[in-house]
C-alpha positions as YAML, in Angstrom:
chain: A
units: angstrom
residues:
- id: 1
  name: MET
  ca: [72.64, 104.23, 108.65]
- id: 2
  name: ALA
  ca: [71.89, 100.56, 107.77]
- id: 3
  name: SER
  ca: [73.98, 97.57, 106.96]
- id: 4
  name: LEU
  ca: [73.01, 94.80, 104.44]
- id: 5
  name: PRO
  ca: [72.25, 91.46, 106.04]
- id: 6
  name: PRO
  ca: [73.73, 88.69, 105.94]
- id: 7
  name: ASP
  ca: [77.01, 90.44, 105.39]
- id: 8
  name: SER
  ca: [77.38, 91.66, 109.03]
- id: 9
  name: ASP
  ca: [78.42, 95.27, 108.99]
- id: 10
  name: GLN
  ca: [81.46, 94.93, 106.60]
- id: 11
  name: VAL
  ca: [79.77, 97.25, 104.07]
- id: 12
  name: LEU
  ca: [77.52, 100.16, 105.53]
- id: 13
  name: VAL
  ca: [75.14, 101.96, 103.39]
- id: 14
  name: GLU
  ca: [74.02, 105.40, 104.00]
- id: 15
  name: ALA
  ca: [70.85, 106.92, 102.21]
- id: 16
  name: ASN
  ca: [70.54, 110.60, 101.54]
- id: 17
  name: GLY
  ca: [67.88, 111.34, 98.83]
- id: 18
  name: SER
  ca: [68.75, 109.90, 95.64]
- id: 19
  name: THR
  ca: [72.42, 109.30, 96.73]
- id: 20
  name: ARG
  ca: [73.76, 106.08, 98.27]
- id: 21
  name: THR
  ca: [77.20, 106.13, 100.26]
- id: 22
  name: LEU
  ca: [78.75, 102.62, 100.39]
- id: 23
  name: ILE
  ca: [81.36, 102.56, 103.36]
- id: 24
  name: LEU
  ca: [83.93, 99.67, 103.47]
- id: 25
  name: ASN
  ca: [83.87, 99.01, 107.09]
- id: 26
  name: ARG
  ca: [86.95, 96.96, 108.17]
- id: 27
  name: PRO
  ca: [89.05, 99.66, 109.41]
- id: 28
  name: ARG
  ca: [91.52, 97.27, 111.31]
- id: 29
  name: GLN
  ca: [92.12, 95.36, 108.27]
- id: 30
  name: LEU
  ca: [92.49, 98.51, 106.29]
- id: 31
  name: ASN
  ca: [89.27, 97.59, 104.65]
- id: 32
  name: ALA
  ca: [90.81, 94.63, 102.71]
- id: 33
  name: LEU
  ca: [87.96, 93.09, 100.89]
- id: 34
  name: SER
  ca: [86.55, 90.09, 102.25]
- id: 35
  name: SER
  ca: [84.26, 87.55, 100.42]
- id: 36
  name: ALA
  ca: [81.27, 88.90, 102.48]
- id: 37
  name: MET
  ca: [82.12, 92.59, 101.42]
- id: 38
  name: ILE
  ca: [82.48, 91.52, 97.54]
- id: 39
  name: MET
  ca: [79.12, 90.04, 97.79]
- id: 40
  name: GLY
  ca: [77.49, 92.94, 99.69]
- id: 41
  name: LEU
  ca: [78.87, 95.40, 97.07]
- id: 42
  name: LEU
  ca: [77.53, 93.03, 94.25]
- id: 43
  name: LYS
  ca: [74.12, 93.32, 95.74]
- id: 44
  name: CYS
  ca: [74.27, 97.09, 96.29]
- id: 45
  name: PHE
  ca: [75.43, 97.71, 92.61]
- id: 46
  name: THR
  ca: [72.81, 95.38, 91.19]
- id: 47
  name: ALA
  ca: [69.92, 96.73, 93.13]
- id: 48
  name: TYR
  ca: [70.73, 100.27, 92.87]
- id: 49
  name: GLU
  ca: [71.13, 100.27, 89.14]
- id: 50
  name: ARG
  ca: [67.63, 99.03, 88.69]
- id: 51
  name: ASP
  ca: [66.45, 101.54, 91.29]
- id: 52
  name: ASP
  ca: [65.19, 104.89, 89.61]
- id: 53
  name: GLY
  ca: [65.17, 106.50, 93.09]
- id: 54
  name: VAL
  ca: [69.14, 106.06, 93.16]
- id: 55
  name: LYS
  ca: [71.10, 108.49, 90.94]
- id: 56
  name: LEU
  ca: [74.56, 108.59, 92.51]
- id: 57
  name: LEU
  ca: [76.82, 106.28, 94.46]
- id: 58
  name: ILE
  ca: [79.60, 107.38, 96.66]
- id: 59
  name: MET
  ca: [82.27, 105.04, 97.80]
- id: 60
  name: LYS
  ca: [84.62, 105.41, 100.59]
- id: 61
  name: GLY
  ca: [86.54, 103.53, 103.53]
- id: 62
  name: LYS
  ca: [86.30, 103.93, 107.23]
- id: 63
  name: GLY
  ca: [89.51, 104.87, 108.99]
- id: 64
  name: ARG
  ca: [92.93, 105.63, 107.55]
- id: 65
  name: ALA
  ca: [92.44, 103.55, 104.21]
- id: 66
  name: PHE
  ca: [90.18, 103.31, 101.46]
- id: 67
  name: CYS
  ca: [90.77, 99.73, 100.79]
- id: 68
  name: ALA
  ca: [94.25, 97.95, 100.98]
- id: 69
  name: GLY
  ca: [93.25, 95.26, 98.49]
- id: 70
  name: GLY
  ca: [91.41, 91.83, 98.47]
- id: 71
  name: ASP
  ca: [91.97, 89.83, 101.73]
- id: 72
  name: VAL
  ca: [94.42, 87.34, 99.89]
- id: 73
  name: ALA
  ca: [95.88, 85.87, 103.16]
- id: 74
  name: ALA
  ca: [92.16, 84.76, 104.12]
- id: 75
  name: VAL
  ca: [92.08, 83.35, 100.33]
- id: 76
  name: VAL
  ca: [95.41, 81.47, 100.62]
- id: 77
  name: LEU
  ca: [94.62, 79.87, 104.15]
- id: 78
  name: SER
  ca: [91.11, 78.89, 102.73]
- id: 79
  name: ILE
  ca: [92.58, 77.22, 99.60]
- id: 80
  name: LYS
  ca: [94.97, 75.36, 102.00]
- id: 81
  name: GLU
  ca: [92.31, 74.12, 104.13]
- id: 82
  name: ASP
  ca: [89.42, 73.66, 101.53]
- id: 83
  name: SER
  ca: [90.52, 73.65, 97.75]
- id: 84
  name: TRP
  ca: [91.48, 75.94, 95.15]
- id: 85
  name: LYS
  ca: [87.87, 76.36, 94.26]
- id: 86
  name: TYR
  ca: [87.29, 78.92, 97.28]
- id: 87
  name: GLY
  ca: [90.04, 81.14, 95.66]
- id: 88
  name: ALA
  ca: [88.66, 80.86, 92.14]
- id: 89
  name: ASP
  ca: [85.26, 81.64, 93.55]
- id: 90
  name: PHE
  ca: [86.69, 84.86, 95.41]
- id: 91
  name: PHE
  ca: [88.35, 86.20, 92.36]
- id: 92
  name: ARG
  ca: [85.19, 85.25, 90.17]
- id: 93
  name: ASN
  ca: [82.86, 87.29, 92.20]
- id: 94
  name: GLU
  ca: [85.61, 90.33, 92.58]
- id: 95
  name: PHE
  ca: [85.96, 90.26, 88.80]
- id: 96
  name: LEU
  ca: [82.25, 90.32, 88.23]
- id: 97
  name: LEU
  ca: [82.02, 93.42, 90.67]
- id: 98
  name: ASN
  ca: [84.91, 95.07, 88.82]
- id: 99
  name: TYR
  ca: [83.03, 94.45, 85.50]
- id: 100
  name: ILE
  ca: [79.74, 95.78, 86.75]
- id: 101
  name: ILE
  ca: [81.56, 99.01, 87.95]
- id: 102
  name: ALA
  ca: [83.33, 99.42, 84.79]
- id: 103
  name: THR
  ca: [80.17, 99.31, 82.81]
- id: 104
  name: TYR
  ca: [77.78, 101.05, 85.46]
- id: 105
  name: GLY
  ca: [74.89, 103.28, 84.10]
- id: 106
  name: LYS
  ca: [74.96, 105.71, 87.04]
- id: 107
  name: PRO
  ca: [78.02, 107.62, 88.09]
- id: 108
  name: GLN
  ca: [80.26, 106.48, 90.97]
- id: 109
  name: VAL
  ca: [82.35, 108.73, 93.01]
- id: 110
  name: SER
  ca: [85.14, 107.10, 94.85]
- id: 111
  name: LEU
  ca: [86.91, 109.23, 97.64]
- id: 112
  name: LEU
  ca: [90.24, 107.76, 97.65]
- id: 113
  name: ALA
  ca: [91.59, 108.93, 101.19]
- id: 114
  name: GLY
  ca: [94.45, 106.68, 102.30]
- id: 115
  name: ILE
  ca: [95.72, 103.45, 101.08]
- id: 116
  name: VAL
  ca: [94.23, 102.22, 97.69]
- id: 117
  name: MET
  ca: [95.95, 99.04, 96.59]
- id: 118
  name: GLY
  ca: [95.09, 95.95, 94.54]
- id: 119
  name: GLY
  ca: [91.49, 94.98, 95.00]
- id: 120
  name: GLY
  ca: [90.85, 98.55, 96.36]
- id: 121
  name: ALA
  ca: [91.78, 99.80, 93.17]
- id: 122
  name: GLY
  ca: [89.39, 97.41, 91.49]
- id: 123
  name: VAL
  ca: [86.24, 98.83, 93.21]
- id: 124
  name: SER
  ca: [87.15, 102.43, 92.46]
- id: 125
  name: LEU
  ca: [89.47, 103.17, 89.32]
- id: 126
  name: HIS
  ca: [86.90, 101.29, 87.06]
- id: 127
  name: GLY
  ca: [84.28, 104.11, 88.24]
- id: 128
  name: LYS
  ca: [83.55, 107.34, 86.75]
- id: 129
  name: PHE
  ca: [85.12, 109.86, 89.27]
- id: 130
  name: ARG
  ca: [88.00, 108.85, 91.34]
- id: 131
  name: VAL
  ca: [89.01, 111.66, 93.89]
- id: 132
  name: ALA
  ca: [92.49, 111.61, 95.34]
- id: 133
  name: THR
  ca: [93.99, 113.48, 98.23]
- id: 134
  name: GLU
  ca: [97.53, 114.50, 99.49]
- id: 135
  name: ASN
  ca: [97.16, 111.34, 101.76]
- id: 136
  name: THR
  ca: [96.42, 108.83, 99.01]
- id: 137
  name: VAL
  ca: [98.65, 106.04, 98.41]
- id: 138
  name: PHE
  ca: [98.18, 103.89, 95.32]
- id: 139
  name: ALA
  ca: [100.14, 100.57, 94.43]
- id: 140
  name: MET
  ca: [99.55, 97.51, 92.73]
- id: 141
  name: PRO
  ca: [102.01, 95.45, 94.76]
- id: 142
  name: GLU
  ca: [101.09, 91.93, 93.47]
- id: 143
  name: THR
  ca: [104.57, 90.93, 91.92]
- id: 144
  name: ALA
  ca: [106.05, 91.10, 95.38]
- id: 145
  name: LEU
  ca: [103.31, 88.42, 96.47]
- id: 146
  name: GLY
  ca: [103.79, 86.10, 93.76]
- id: 147
  name: LEU
  ca: [100.55, 87.23, 92.00]
- id: 148
  name: PHE
  ca: [100.14, 89.87, 89.11]
- id: 149
  name: PRO
  ca: [98.12, 93.09, 88.81]
- id: 150
  name: ASP
  ca: [94.62, 91.61, 88.46]
- id: 151
  name: ILE
  ca: [91.12, 93.22, 88.93]
- id: 152
  name: GLY
  ca: [91.35, 94.61, 85.47]
- id: 153
  name: ALA
  ca: [94.59, 96.40, 86.14]
- id: 154
  name: SER
  ca: [95.86, 95.03, 82.57]
- id: 155
  name: TYR
  ca: [93.14, 97.51, 81.15]
- id: 156
  name: PHE
  ca: [93.75, 100.56, 83.02]
- id: 157
  name: LEU
  ca: [97.45, 100.39, 83.66]
- id: 158
  name: SER
  ca: [98.26, 99.58, 79.87]
- id: 159
  name: ARG
  ca: [96.35, 102.99, 79.00]
- id: 160
  name: LEU
  ca: [98.78, 105.01, 81.14]
- id: 161
  name: PRO
  ca: [101.10, 107.63, 79.51]
- id: 162
  name: GLY
  ca: [103.75, 105.82, 77.60]
- id: 163
  name: PHE
  ca: [105.18, 102.71, 79.38]
- id: 164
  name: TYR
  ca: [104.01, 104.01, 82.84]
- id: 165
  name: GLY
  ca: [101.88, 101.12, 83.30]
- id: 166
  name: GLU
  ca: [104.37, 98.57, 82.92]
- id: 167
  name: TYR
  ca: [106.68, 100.52, 85.35]
- id: 168
  name: VAL
  ca: [103.70, 100.64, 88.07]
- id: 169
  name: ALA
  ca: [102.69, 96.98, 87.48]
- id: 170
  name: LEU
  ca: [106.24, 95.45, 87.51]
- id: 171
  name: ALA
  ca: [107.90, 97.47, 90.19]
- id: 172
  name: GLY
  ca: [104.69, 97.71, 92.44]
- id: 173
  name: ALA
  ca: [105.41, 101.55, 92.37]
- id: 174
  name: ARG
  ca: [103.67, 103.64, 95.25]
- id: 175
  name: LEU
  ca: [101.94, 106.78, 93.64]
- id: 176
  name: ASP
  ca: [100.59, 109.71, 95.68]
- id: 177
  name: GLY
  ca: [97.41, 111.66, 94.84]
- id: 178
  name: ALA
  ca: [99.20, 114.29, 92.51]
- id: 179
  name: GLU
  ca: [100.82, 111.45, 90.44]
- id: 180
  name: MET
  ca: [97.44, 109.71, 90.34]
- id: 181
  name: LEU
  ca: [95.81, 112.80, 88.87]
- id: 182
  name: ALA
  ca: [98.73, 113.36, 86.72]
- id: 183
  name: CYS
  ca: [98.90, 110.04, 84.95]
- id: 184
  name: GLY
  ca: [95.10, 109.73, 84.64]
- id: 185
  name: LEU
  ca: [94.17, 107.11, 87.55]
- id: 186
  name: ALA
  ca: [92.34, 109.76, 89.41]
- id: 187
  name: THR
  ca: [90.14, 112.21, 87.73]
- id: 188
  name: HIS
  ca: [90.08, 114.87, 90.59]
- id: 189
  name: PHE
  ca: [92.31, 115.97, 93.48]
- id: 190
  name: VAL
  ca: [90.75, 117.33, 96.59]
- id: 191
  name: HIS
  ca: [92.52, 118.53, 99.71]
- id: 192
  name: SER
  ca: [91.46, 115.79, 102.61]
- id: 193
  name: ASN
  ca: [90.12, 118.93, 104.69]
- id: 194
  name: ARG
  ca: [87.61, 119.55, 101.85]
- id: 195
  name: LEU
  ca: [86.31, 116.01, 101.44]
- id: 196
  name: PRO
  ca: [83.50, 116.36, 103.92]
- id: 197
  name: LEU
  ca: [82.32, 119.24, 102.19]
- id: 198
  name: LEU
  ca: [82.51, 117.58, 98.88]
- id: 199
  name: GLU
  ca: [80.70, 114.71, 100.21]
- id: 200
  name: GLU
  ca: [77.74, 116.99, 101.56]
- id: 201
  name: SER
  ca: [77.32, 118.59, 98.35]
- id: 202
  name: LEU
  ca: [77.29, 115.27, 96.43]
- id: 203
  name: LYS
  ca: [74.47, 113.98, 98.75]
- id: 204
  name: ARG
  ca: [72.17, 116.81, 97.70]
- id: 205
  name: VAL
  ca: [72.62, 115.56, 94.14]
- id: 206
  name: ASP
  ca: [69.43, 114.52, 92.21]
- id: 207
  name: THR
  ca: [70.72, 113.60, 88.93]
- id: 208
  name: SER
  ca: [72.54, 110.82, 87.07]
- id: 209
  name: GLU
  ca: [74.25, 113.41, 84.59]
- id: 210
  name: SER
  ca: [77.99, 113.03, 84.74]
- id: 211
  name: PHE
  ca: [78.69, 116.66, 83.79]
- id: 212
  name: ALA
  ca: [76.30, 117.81, 86.75]
- id: 213
  name: VAL
  ca: [78.33, 115.52, 89.13]
- id: 214
  name: CYS
  ca: [81.71, 116.51, 87.43]
- id: 215
  name: GLY
  ca: [80.86, 120.27, 87.86]
- id: 216
  name: ILE
  ca: [80.30, 119.77, 91.74]
- id: 217
  name: ILE
  ca: [83.62, 117.87, 92.25]
- id: 218
  name: ASP
  ca: [85.56, 120.72, 90.21]
- id: 219
  name: GLN
  ca: [84.23, 123.16, 92.67]
- id: 220
  name: PHE
  ca: [86.50, 121.57, 95.36]
- id: 221
  name: SER
  ca: [89.46, 120.21, 93.30]
- id: 222
  name: GLN
  ca: [92.76, 121.79, 92.74]
- id: 223
  name: GLN
  ca: [95.76, 120.90, 90.62]
- id: 224
  name: PRO
  ca: [98.55, 119.99, 92.65]
- id: 225
  name: SER
  ca: [102.16, 119.87, 91.67]
- id: 226
  name: LEU
  ca: [104.35, 116.81, 91.31]
- id: 227
  name: LYS
  ca: [107.26, 116.21, 93.87]
- id: 228
  name: GLU
  ca: [110.64, 116.53, 92.48]
- id: 229
  name: ASN
  ca: [111.48, 113.12, 92.94]
- id: 230
  name: SER
  ca: [108.12, 111.78, 91.15]
- id: 231
  name: SER
  ca: [108.51, 108.99, 88.86]
- id: 232
  name: LEU
  ca: [106.48, 110.90, 86.38]
- id: 233
  name: ASN
  ca: [109.41, 113.38, 86.26]
- id: 234
  name: ARG
  ca: [111.53, 110.19, 85.00]
- id: 235
  name: LEU
  ca: [109.09, 109.38, 82.13]
- id: 236
  name: GLU
  ca: [111.66, 109.42, 79.44]
- id: 237
  name: ILE
  ca: [113.86, 106.85, 81.33]
- id: 238
  name: ILE
  ca: [110.60, 104.87, 81.90]
- id: 239
  name: ASN
  ca: [109.81, 104.79, 78.34]
- id: 240
  name: LYS
  ca: [113.14, 103.88, 77.29]
- id: 241
  name: CYS
  ca: [113.55, 100.89, 79.74]
- id: 242
  name: PHE
  ca: [110.08, 99.64, 80.25]
- id: 243
  name: SER
  ca: [109.47, 99.55, 76.50]
- id: 244
  name: LYS
  ca: [111.73, 96.68, 76.04]
- id: 245
  name: ARG
  ca: [110.42, 93.25, 74.96]
- id: 246
  name: THR
  ca: [111.38, 91.06, 78.02]
- id: 247
  name: VAL
  ca: [111.88, 91.59, 81.90]
- id: 248
  name: GLU
  ca: [115.46, 90.76, 81.52]
- id: 249
  name: GLU
  ca: [115.92, 93.51, 78.75]
- id: 250
  name: ILE
  ca: [114.05, 96.10, 81.13]
- id: 251
  name: ILE
  ca: [116.49, 95.44, 84.12]
- id: 252
  name: SER
  ca: [119.54, 95.47, 81.97]
- id: 253
  name: ALA
  ca: [118.46, 98.91, 80.41]
- id: 254
  name: LEU
  ca: [117.71, 100.05, 83.89]
- id: 255
  name: GLU
  ca: [121.09, 99.06, 84.91]
- id: 256
  name: GLN
  ca: [122.77, 100.79, 82.23]
- id: 257
  name: GLU
  ca: [121.05, 103.93, 83.24]
- id: 258
  name: ALA
  ca: [122.26, 103.56, 86.88]
- id: 259
  name: SER
  ca: [125.77, 103.23, 85.49]
- id: 260
  name: ASN
  ca: [125.49, 106.44, 83.70]
- id: 261
  name: LEU
  ca: [123.57, 108.57, 86.39]
- id: 262
  name: ALA
  ca: [123.54, 108.40, 90.17]
- id: 263
  name: ASP
  ca: [119.62, 108.35, 90.61]
- id: 264
  name: GLU
  ca: [118.22, 106.65, 93.65]
- id: 265
  name: TRP
  ca: [114.89, 106.10, 91.69]
- id: 266
  name: VAL
  ca: [116.65, 104.02, 89.29]
- id: 267
  name: ALA
  ca: [118.40, 102.17, 91.85]
- id: 268
  name: ALA
  ca: [115.06, 101.59, 94.11]
- id: 269
  name: THR
  ca: [113.42, 100.41, 90.96]
- id: 270
  name: ILE
  ca: [116.18, 97.74, 90.16]
- id: 271
  name: GLN
  ca: [115.84, 96.68, 93.49]
- id: 272
  name: SER
  ca: [112.15, 96.33, 93.74]
- id: 273
  name: LEU
  ca: [112.23, 94.17, 90.35]
- id: 274
  name: LYS
  ca: [114.97, 92.02, 91.74]
- id: 275
  name: LYS
  ca: [113.08, 91.30, 94.90]
- id: 276
  name: ALA
  ca: [109.72, 90.30, 92.91]
- id: 277
  name: SER
  ca: [108.76, 86.91, 91.87]
- id: 278
  name: PRO
  ca: [110.30, 86.34, 88.54]
- id: 279
  name: THR
  ca: [107.39, 84.28, 87.35]
- id: 280
  name: SER
  ca: [104.96, 87.21, 88.55]
- id: 281
  name: LEU
  ca: [107.16, 89.52, 86.69]
- id: 282
  name: LYS
  ca: [107.01, 87.66, 83.29]
- id: 283
  name: ILE
  ca: [103.16, 87.06, 83.43]
- id: 284
  name: SER
  ca: [102.62, 90.83, 84.51]
- id: 285
  name: LEU
  ca: [104.37, 92.14, 81.47]
- id: 286
  name: ARG
  ca: [102.60, 89.87, 79.25]
- id: 287
  name: SER
  ca: [99.31, 90.78, 80.66]
- id: 288
  name: ILE
  ca: [99.88, 94.45, 80.47]
- id: 289
  name: ARG
  ca: [100.96, 94.17, 76.77]
- id: 290
  name: GLU
  ca: [97.85, 92.23, 75.85]
- id: 291
  name: GLY
  ca: [95.45, 94.55, 77.93]
- id: 292
  name: ARG
  ca: [96.50, 97.46, 75.54]
- id: 293
  name: THR
  ca: [94.38, 96.06, 72.76]
- id: 294
  name: GLN
  ca: [91.40, 94.37, 74.65]
- id: 295
  name: THR
  ca: [88.34, 95.72, 76.35]
- id: 296
  name: VAL
  ca: [87.82, 95.61, 80.02]
- id: 297
  name: GLY
  ca: [85.80, 92.45, 79.76]
- id: 298
  name: GLU
  ca: [88.58, 90.61, 77.70]
- id: 299
  name: CYS
  ca: [91.04, 91.76, 80.41]
- id: 300
  name: LEU
  ca: [89.22, 90.48, 83.23]
- id: 301
  name: ARG
  ca: [88.33, 86.98, 81.52]
- id: 302
  name: ARG
  ca: [92.11, 86.73, 80.67]
- id: 303
  name: GLU
  ca: [93.06, 87.71, 84.29]
- id: 304
  name: TYR
  ca: [90.63, 85.24, 85.59]
- id: 305
  name: ARG
  ca: [92.29, 82.34, 83.70]
- id: 306
  name: MET
  ca: [95.83, 83.54, 85.00]
- id: 307
  name: VAL
  ca: [94.42, 83.81, 88.72]
- id: 308
  name: CYS
  ca: [92.96, 80.34, 88.45]
- id: 309
  name: HIS
  ca: [96.29, 78.88, 87.57]
- id: 310
  name: VAL
  ca: [97.98, 80.84, 90.20]
- id: 311
  name: VAL
  ca: [95.51, 79.70, 92.95]
- id: 312
  name: ARG
  ca: [95.84, 75.99, 91.70]
- id: 313
  name: GLY
  ca: [99.42, 76.41, 92.02]
- id: 314
  name: ASP
  ca: [99.77, 74.76, 88.53]
- id: 315
  name: PHE
  ca: [103.14, 76.01, 87.46]
- id: 316
  name: SER
  ca: [104.38, 77.80, 90.46]
- id: 317
  name: ARG
  ca: [103.70, 78.00, 94.23]
- id: 318
  name: ASP
  ca: [105.06, 81.71, 94.53]
- id: 319
  name: PHE
  ca: [101.78, 83.14, 95.52]
- id: 320
  name: PHE
  ca: [101.48, 80.94, 98.55]
- id: 321
  name: GLU
  ca: [105.13, 81.63, 99.33]
- id: 322
  name: GLY
  ca: [104.61, 85.50, 98.93]
- id: 323
  name: CYS
  ca: [101.60, 85.58, 101.02]
- id: 324
  name: ARG
  ca: [103.52, 83.48, 103.65]
- id: 325
  name: ALA
  ca: [106.51, 85.67, 103.68]
- id: 326
  name: ILE
  ca: [104.72, 89.07, 103.26]
- id: 327
  name: LEU
  ca: [101.38, 88.66, 105.01]
- id: 328
  name: ILE
  ca: [101.49, 85.72, 107.38]
- id: 329
  name: ASP
  ca: [104.77, 85.00, 108.73]
- id: 330
  name: LYS
  ca: [105.90, 88.44, 107.56]
- id: 331
  name: ASP
  ca: [109.73, 87.61, 107.50]
- id: 332
  name: ARG
  ca: [109.62, 89.53, 104.12]
- id: 333
  name: ASN
  ca: [112.10, 86.86, 102.63]
- id: 334
  name: PRO
  ca: [110.31, 84.68, 100.11]
- id: 335
  name: LYS
  ca: [112.05, 82.02, 98.38]
- id: 336
  name: TRP
  ca: [110.80, 82.26, 94.66]
- id: 337
  name: VAL
  ca: [110.74, 78.98, 92.53]
- id: 338
  name: PRO
  ca: [112.28, 79.27, 90.11]
- id: 339
  name: PRO
  ca: [114.58, 82.05, 91.53]
- id: 340
  name: ARG
  ca: [115.93, 83.48, 88.47]
- id: 341
  name: LEU
  ca: [114.27, 85.15, 85.41]
- id: 342
  name: GLU
  ca: [116.04, 83.08, 82.91]
- id: 343
  name: GLN
  ca: [114.57, 79.92, 84.44]
- id: 344
  name: VAL
  ca: [111.32, 81.26, 83.68]
- id: 345
  name: HIS
  ca: [110.54, 79.73, 80.15]
- id: 346
  name: ASP
  ca: [108.25, 81.42, 77.58]
- id: 347
  name: GLU
  ca: [106.30, 78.02, 77.31]
- id: 348
  name: VAL
  ca: [105.34, 78.43, 81.06]
- id: 349
  name: VAL
  ca: [104.37, 81.94, 80.76]
- id: 350
  name: GLU
  ca: [102.10, 80.94, 77.94]
- id: 351
  name: LYS
  ca: [100.43, 78.43, 79.98]
- id: 352
  name: TYR
  ca: [99.15, 81.02, 82.47]
- id: 353
  name: PHE
  ca: [96.88, 82.32, 79.67]
- id: 354
  name: SER
  ca: [95.34, 79.06, 78.80]
- id: 355
  name: LYS
  ca: [92.28, 77.52, 79.87]
- id: 356
  name: VAL
  ca: [92.46, 75.60, 83.16]
- id: 357
  name: ASP
  ca: [92.31, 71.69, 82.44]
- id: 358
  name: ASP
  ca: [89.79, 70.63, 85.00]
- id: 359
  name: PRO
  ca: [86.42, 69.66, 84.61]
- id: 360
  name: GLN
  ca: [85.35, 71.66, 87.77]
- id: 361
  name: TRP
  ca: [86.51, 74.72, 86.13]
- id: 362
  name: GLU
  ca: [84.81, 77.37, 83.65]
- id: 363
  name: ASP
  ca: [85.72, 80.73, 82.14]
- id: 364
  name: LEU
  ca: [84.65, 83.83, 83.65]
- id: 365
  name: ASN
  ca: [81.02, 84.35, 82.26]
- id: 366
  name: LEU
  ca: [80.20, 88.22, 82.24]
- id: 367
  name: PRO
  ca: [76.87, 89.54, 81.79]
- id: 368
  name: THR
  ca: [75.56, 91.42, 78.66]
- id: 369
  name: ARG
  ca: [75.59, 94.96, 79.72]
- id: 370
  name: GLN
  ca: [73.54, 97.85, 77.93]
- id: 371
  name: ALA
  ca: [75.52, 100.93, 79.28]
- id: 372
  name: ASN
  ca: [79.08, 100.11, 78.48]
- id: 373
  name: ASN
  ca: [81.17, 102.97, 79.88]
- id: 374
  name: SER
  ca: [84.47, 101.42, 80.03]
- id: 375
  name: HIS
  ca: [85.97, 102.76, 77.02]
- id: 376
  name: GLY
  ca: [88.05, 105.72, 77.34]
- id: 377
  name: ARG
  ca: [87.67, 106.16, 81.12]
- id: 378
  name: ILE
  ca: [91.13, 106.42, 81.95]
- id: 379
  name: LEU
  ca: [92.10, 109.89, 80.44]
- id: 380
  name: VAL
  ca: [95.68, 109.82, 79.36]
- id: 381
  name: PRO
  ca: [96.92, 113.59, 80.05]
- id: 382
  name: LYS
  ca: [99.56, 115.19, 77.89]
- id: 383
  name: LEU
  ca: [102.74, 115.06, 80.25]
...
């Protein structure tokens, strides 16, 4: 096993014939993506795409998580010490990696054991095959941090059944492996005790034919049933409420449901929305709605504009406050400004989608790619 200099040992590379296994190796930090990891992964993906000797990529995490997200606490501390440019560069490289994965010419199999959140979803869900297990926990928890679901999430969440993507994005909902498979975020479900056998079989692959790779994973996969309390069993309520035009109307519709039926899920969803940053909720809803009609590249470019406004603190400092409350001081009591949804005006929301007015800033420049595999990647099942 060898690591890539100069990125220390945060990304390990294992070579088996024409298969390369990329191992995210920060287990104590739940494999949160550092800048060094992102650069290491970029080097790997770029080099292996050109290498005819490499046919298949496997990605997994060391320890009990696949990847808990981007290391945003480090980003926030660096912005405070240095400047917003550090944060912008971090997200620029991360989004470039997301785009390369989404348009990659060779199959990638992500073994989603344990936690898959935020940036961890970005380095896996854009790939061809996503294997969930009974231990998988997926979420895009950004609205609780004063951020929004980025890493191209407005592309893949907007393509989930009905208005399920709006629910997952705004409420920061946690999904298990069965739910990921049922809604299309995962392509396969394999019991965790069979993952080592699957991995061994994949390491013997000598083809980039997706059909052949899929056939191997199919041999180990199963069809799990949804738990009774699954949010996917409430898709009718989700579609009714989360299809509303504004966040205020979504919450009002949920409160109407709560008055008609005693459902813990409805109460918990309302509570999640009321704890989140009002600014984050509004820009997230707009982002998902725009994502429905955009390519993955267009989503990433737009999200890059949004995230630059966030890290610069142009219209709100909620991202810094959310990271303080949840990740740094951990008092879990963020003070959002403004604190109420009705105080977040449409004109301010609109500004997040505009170019950044700074001579040092430029739009996200994505490379022209020959093999664009991004379309139709999320398979929406009939639920």
